[in-house]
TISEPA-409876 format. One record per residue (C-alpha): residue number from 1; residue in one letter; z, x, y. Coordinates in pm, 1 decimal. Layout:
BEGIN
   n res        w        u        v
 NUM   a        Z        X        Y
...
END
This chain:
BEGIN
   n res        w        u        v
   1   m   2462.1  -2389.7  -1916.7
   2   k   2531.7  -2371.2  -2260.7
   3   t   2192.0  -2110.3  -2315.0
   4   q   2336.6  -1951.9  -2055.5
   5   a   2673.7  -1975.0  -2172.9
   6   l   2528.4  -1753.0  -2486.7
   7   v   2362.6  -1520.4  -2294.3
   8   v   2608.7  -1405.2  -2099.5
   9   r   2849.4  -1401.5  -2432.1
  10   f   2561.8  -1180.1  -2536.3
  11   l   2574.3   -902.7  -2304.7
  12   q   2915.5   -895.3  -2296.6
  13   s   2950.9   -829.4  -2677.5
  14   r   2901.4   -512.7  -2856.8
  15   f   2510.6   -585.2  -2864.7
  16   a   2483.8   -494.5  -2480.3
  17   n   2488.6   -151.1  -2637.4
  18   y   2166.0   -186.1  -2801.8
  19   f   2070.4   -326.1  -2459.4
  20   v   2166.1     85.1  -2319.8
  21   l   1976.3    195.9  -2494.1
  22   f   1695.9    -18.2  -2555.1
  23   f   1661.5     -2.9  -2123.4
  24   i   1644.9    434.3  -2186.3
  25   a   1421.7    385.7  -2402.0
  26   i   1235.1    191.3  -2163.0
  27   a   1267.3    513.6  -1873.2
  28   i   1113.4    661.4  -2126.2
  29   s    834.9    519.5  -2228.2
  30   i    780.7    482.8  -1864.3
  31   a    807.1    873.1  -1788.3
  32   i    547.8    902.0  -2096.9
  33   s    355.5    654.5  -1969.7
  34   i    271.8    752.3  -1632.1
  35   a    205.9   1154.1  -1812.4
  36   s    -74.8    991.5  -2001.6
  37   i   -290.1    799.9  -1755.8
  38   i   -213.5   1144.9  -1545.3
  39   l   -341.3   1359.4  -1813.1
  40   g   -682.0   1129.0  -1909.3
  41   s   -753.5   1217.3  -1596.7
  42   f   -808.4   1540.0  -1714.4
  43   s  -1185.5   1591.7  -1884.1
  44   e  -1098.3   1897.9  -2040.3
  45   l   -825.4   1652.2  -2230.2
  46   s  -1157.9   1347.2  -2344.5
  47   p  -1185.5   1453.7  -2715.0
  48   y   -802.8   1319.0  -2649.9
  49   q   -851.8    959.4  -2446.1
  50   g   -832.6    787.4  -2778.1
  51   w   -451.2    923.3  -2820.9
  52   l   -395.5    862.1  -2475.0
  53   f   -495.3    577.8  -2447.2
  54   s   -279.0    462.1  -2755.0
  55   i     75.8    583.9  -2575.8
  56   t    -14.1    399.4  -2322.8
  57   h   -123.1     84.3  -2476.1
  58   l    231.5    176.2  -2722.4
  59   s    392.6    194.2  -2393.9
  60   s    276.3   -185.4  -2280.3
  61   f    391.1   -334.2  -2582.8
  62   v    747.0   -178.3  -2504.8
  63   f    728.0   -281.9  -2174.2
  64   l    613.8   -633.9  -2318.7
  65   l    950.4   -682.7  -2489.1
  66   e   1181.7   -610.4  -2206.0
  67   y    955.0   -877.4  -1973.4
  68   i   1085.3  -1084.0  -2245.9
  69   a   1414.9   -964.6  -2225.4
  70   r   1462.9   -981.8  -1883.3
  71   i   1303.8  -1343.6  -1885.9
  72   y   1562.3  -1411.9  -2175.7
  73   i   1869.1  -1258.7  -1979.2
  74   a   1776.3  -1334.6  -1616.1
  75   p   2030.6  -1660.4  -1633.0
  76   a   2352.5  -1417.4  -1652.7
  77   i   2242.6  -1174.4  -1379.1
  78   r   2212.7  -1437.6  -1172.5
  79   p   2504.1  -1694.1  -1280.8
  80   t   2562.3  -1881.5   -972.1
  81   m   2131.9  -2073.2  -1084.3
  82   n   2048.8  -2276.2  -1333.9
  83   l   1878.0  -2127.2  -1681.6
  84   h   1510.4  -2253.7  -1517.6
  85   r   1553.2  -2115.9  -1114.0
  86   a   1739.3  -1756.1  -1227.6
  87   r   1396.0  -1732.6  -1481.9
  88   l   1173.8  -1863.0  -1162.9
  89   k   1331.4  -1654.5   -941.1
  90   y   1258.9  -1341.2  -1213.1
  91   l    924.8  -1434.4  -1274.3
  92   f    802.6  -1405.8   -865.4
  93   s   1001.4  -1148.6   -777.6
  94   f    879.4   -722.9   -700.2
  95   y    985.0   -633.8  -1018.5
  96   g    883.1   -934.2  -1160.1
  97   f    596.3   -882.1  -1110.5
  98   v    548.7   -519.1  -1205.0
  99   d    674.5   -629.0  -1481.8
 100   f    453.6   -816.5  -1578.6
 101   v    187.9   -583.7  -1471.2
 102   a    312.1   -363.4  -1676.4
 103   i    216.4   -609.3  -1984.0
 104   l   -175.0   -638.2  -1905.4
 105   p   -252.5   -365.2  -2165.2
 106   c    -72.0   -422.3  -2448.3
 107   v   -213.0   -814.0  -2340.0
 108   l   -583.2   -799.6  -2307.5
 109   s   -687.5   -460.7  -2458.0
 110   y   -679.3   -722.1  -2807.1
 111   i   -974.6   -960.6  -2594.6
 112   y  -1156.6   -701.9  -2409.4
 113   w  -1151.3   -419.3  -2672.4
 114   d  -1461.2   -199.0  -2650.0
 115   t  -1603.3   -374.7  -2344.5
 116   p  -1644.3   -147.2  -1979.9
 117   v  -1341.2   -438.4  -1850.0
 118   m  -1109.0   -238.9  -2080.2
 119   h  -1091.8     40.4  -1760.8
 120   i  -1022.2   -191.5  -1552.6
 121   i   -692.6   -266.9  -1742.7
 122   i   -598.5     39.0  -1729.2
 123   l   -586.4     22.7  -1361.3
 124   p   -340.3   -201.4  -1213.1
 125   y   -152.9      9.4  -1507.2
 126   i    -41.9    269.9  -1194.8
 127   f    237.1    -32.0  -1070.6
 128   i    466.6     51.0  -1391.6
 129   i    553.5    376.4  -1114.0
 130   f    717.8    101.1   -971.6
 131   k    954.4     58.9  -1246.7
 132   l   1104.6    391.9  -1201.6
 133   i   1287.2    278.8   -898.9
 134   r   1456.5     16.9  -1061.8
 135   h   1585.7    294.6  -1370.7
 136   s   1666.2    556.7  -1123.3
 137   r   1954.4    542.1   -911.1
 138   s   1819.8    769.3   -637.1
 139   f   1556.1    580.0   -535.9
 140   r   1820.4    293.7   -511.1
 141   l   2073.5    502.3   -325.7
 142   i   1698.6    547.1    -92.3
 143   g   1684.9    213.2   -109.3
 144   e   2049.6    131.9    -37.4
 145   a   1996.3    406.7    265.9
 146   l   1673.6    207.5    436.4
 147   l   1831.8   -157.1    386.9
 148   l   2164.3    -12.7    595.7
 149   v   1985.9     46.3    930.4
 150   r   1628.5   -148.2    849.9
 151   e   1727.4   -294.6   1187.9
 152   e   1688.3     -2.3   1396.7
 153   l   1378.7    141.9   1158.8
 154   y   1215.0   -182.4   1256.9
 155   t   1262.4   -139.3   1660.0
 156   a   1187.0    289.8   1601.6
 157   y    843.6    156.0   1478.2
 158   t    768.8   -112.2   1647.8
 159   a    779.2    164.8   1925.9
 160   c    576.3    424.0   1747.5
 161   f    315.3    114.0   1712.8
 162   i    272.7     50.8   2076.1
 163   i    196.9    402.8   2122.9
 164   i    -50.3    499.4   1923.4
 165   c   -183.7    159.1   1981.3
 166   f   -228.9    201.8   2334.1
 167   s   -316.4    614.8   2305.0
 168   a   -633.8    495.8   2054.6
 169   i   -801.5    197.7   2324.6
 170   l   -699.2    500.8   2638.9
 171   m   -804.8    831.8   2412.6
 172   y  -1109.3    608.3   2317.3
 173   f  -1186.8    552.8   2734.2
 174   i  -1129.1    898.0   2798.2
 175   e  -1386.7   1042.0   2500.4
 176   r  -1613.1    782.9   2414.2
 177   n  -1914.1    935.5   2649.9
 178   a  -1812.5   1228.0   2618.9
 179   q  -1846.1   1253.3   2203.0
 180   p  -1957.8    929.4   2054.2
 181   e  -1980.6   1067.2   1755.6
 182   a  -1642.4   1129.6   1743.7
 183   f  -1499.7    788.6   1917.3
 184   n  -1762.2    522.5   1854.8
 185   n  -1483.0    267.6   1788.9
 186   i  -1135.0    138.8   1870.0
 187   g  -1047.8    244.8   1518.6
 188   d  -1164.8    604.8   1546.8
 189   g   -927.1    630.9   1817.5
 190   l   -682.0    464.6   1557.8
 191   w   -724.8    738.6   1346.9
 192   w   -747.0   1029.7   1607.2
 193   a   -380.0    862.6   1751.2
 194   v   -202.0    816.2   1436.6
 195   v   -298.4   1266.7   1346.9
 196   t   -205.2   1337.1   1647.9
 197   f    143.9   1063.2   1644.5
 198   t    254.5   1223.0   1311.2
 199   t    126.1   1603.4   1410.2
 200   t    -63.7   1627.5   1104.7
 201   g   -402.1   1683.4   1283.7
 202   y   -769.2   1686.5   1037.8
 203   g   -855.0   1874.7   1308.2
 204   d  -1238.6   1661.1   1251.0
 205   i  -1218.7   1442.8   1577.3
 206   y  -1017.3   1558.2   1901.0
 207   p  -1056.3   1534.5   2225.6
 208   i  -1306.1   1744.5   2418.7
 209   t  -1206.9   1688.0   2814.8
 210   p   -955.0   1778.3   2993.2
 211   l   -815.3   1390.2   3046.5
 212   g   -854.5   1401.3   2704.3
 213   k   -610.2   1708.6   2588.2
 214   l   -370.6   1584.9   2815.6
 215   l   -334.2   1302.7   2662.5
 216   g   -335.1   1404.4   2352.5
 217   s    -23.9   1709.2   2440.5
 218   i    143.6   1402.4   2525.4
 219   i    140.3   1215.0   2255.4
 220   s    191.4   1479.8   2031.7
 221   l    495.7   1550.5   2179.7
 222   i    557.8   1231.3   2169.2
 223   g    545.9   1222.4   1847.5
 224   i    766.9   1477.6   1733.2
 225   a    988.3   1350.2   1949.9
 226   m    953.5    955.5   1779.4
 227   i    964.0   1097.1   1397.9
 228   a   1276.0   1217.1   1443.0
 229   i   1425.8    902.8   1536.5
 230   p   1366.4    727.5   1183.9
 231   t   1492.3   1066.0   1007.4
 232   a   1786.4   1016.9   1149.9
 233   l   1878.4    722.3   1109.3
 234   i   1795.8    736.8    763.4
 235   g   2021.4   1041.7    712.3
 236   s   2348.0    904.6    874.7
 237   s   2265.6    633.5    680.7
 238   f   2299.7    869.1    330.9
 239   i   2631.1   1038.4    483.9
 240   n   2821.2    718.9    538.9
 241   i   2732.4    570.0    223.7
 242   m   2741.0    926.4     11.1
 243   q   3170.2    900.4    240.8
 244   k   3230.3    538.2     75.8
 245   r   3128.3    598.6   -228.7
 246   q   3332.6    939.9   -260.8
 247   k   3579.4    680.3    -78.1
 248   r   3573.2    480.6   -342.4
 249   l   3583.5    759.7   -623.9
 250   d   3898.4    889.8   -442.1
 251   n   4099.4    609.5   -485.3
 252   a   4021.0    546.6   -803.7
 253   r   4174.3    860.7   -925.2
 254   e   4448.7    800.3   -701.9
 255   n   4499.0    422.1   -867.0
 256   k   4514.8    579.1  -1184.1
END
């Protein structure tokens, strides 16, 4: 508890401003890292692969410092838990996993330098995209909106799942004799059902029998209606959140 109190006092002190600057640098490092990974996939930039990897390596070192800092300040973020439980809670959380993956290139590159494994080490680095969620107010707003309507979304997507499975199985038995190469199994039917239900329509699998065409038309119409339900739910949740925020701002201005 003494260490926890020290962490809280540290965050409340003038050094907290440096923490803000540090996390801004982390957000910039995330953007630079994502850009270097994207640029590294272009064959035209192959002469600069070494520089791009150096940027990635340097960014992962910054993420290593962040990982250590977050472990250190975890008790202050979760004051109701004791020192060890708060840190374990962070380590085994989603963001704790993302932060751990982000430091792998920095740690493992010293062990597997100049080996084929080096390219595999960079692969999990794509998880740093999820670090943007923590540093982006827009993503947090999306998460808050989805959280408010999670029960309604669960109900809507459960209904969508049932309709997709039912139509996939039915379409398989309708079309398997007419075109066995397209509807070889129910898995092919599921692919058709998802593509049709979402009105994507790639055209690689489609019904040719009259009954199959009728079913495909019905599923397309149902898909348009069902996809509109989650859109309306999320939209109304966004409006509700923005209205609450605006109300808090208005109350704060009035209190001043």
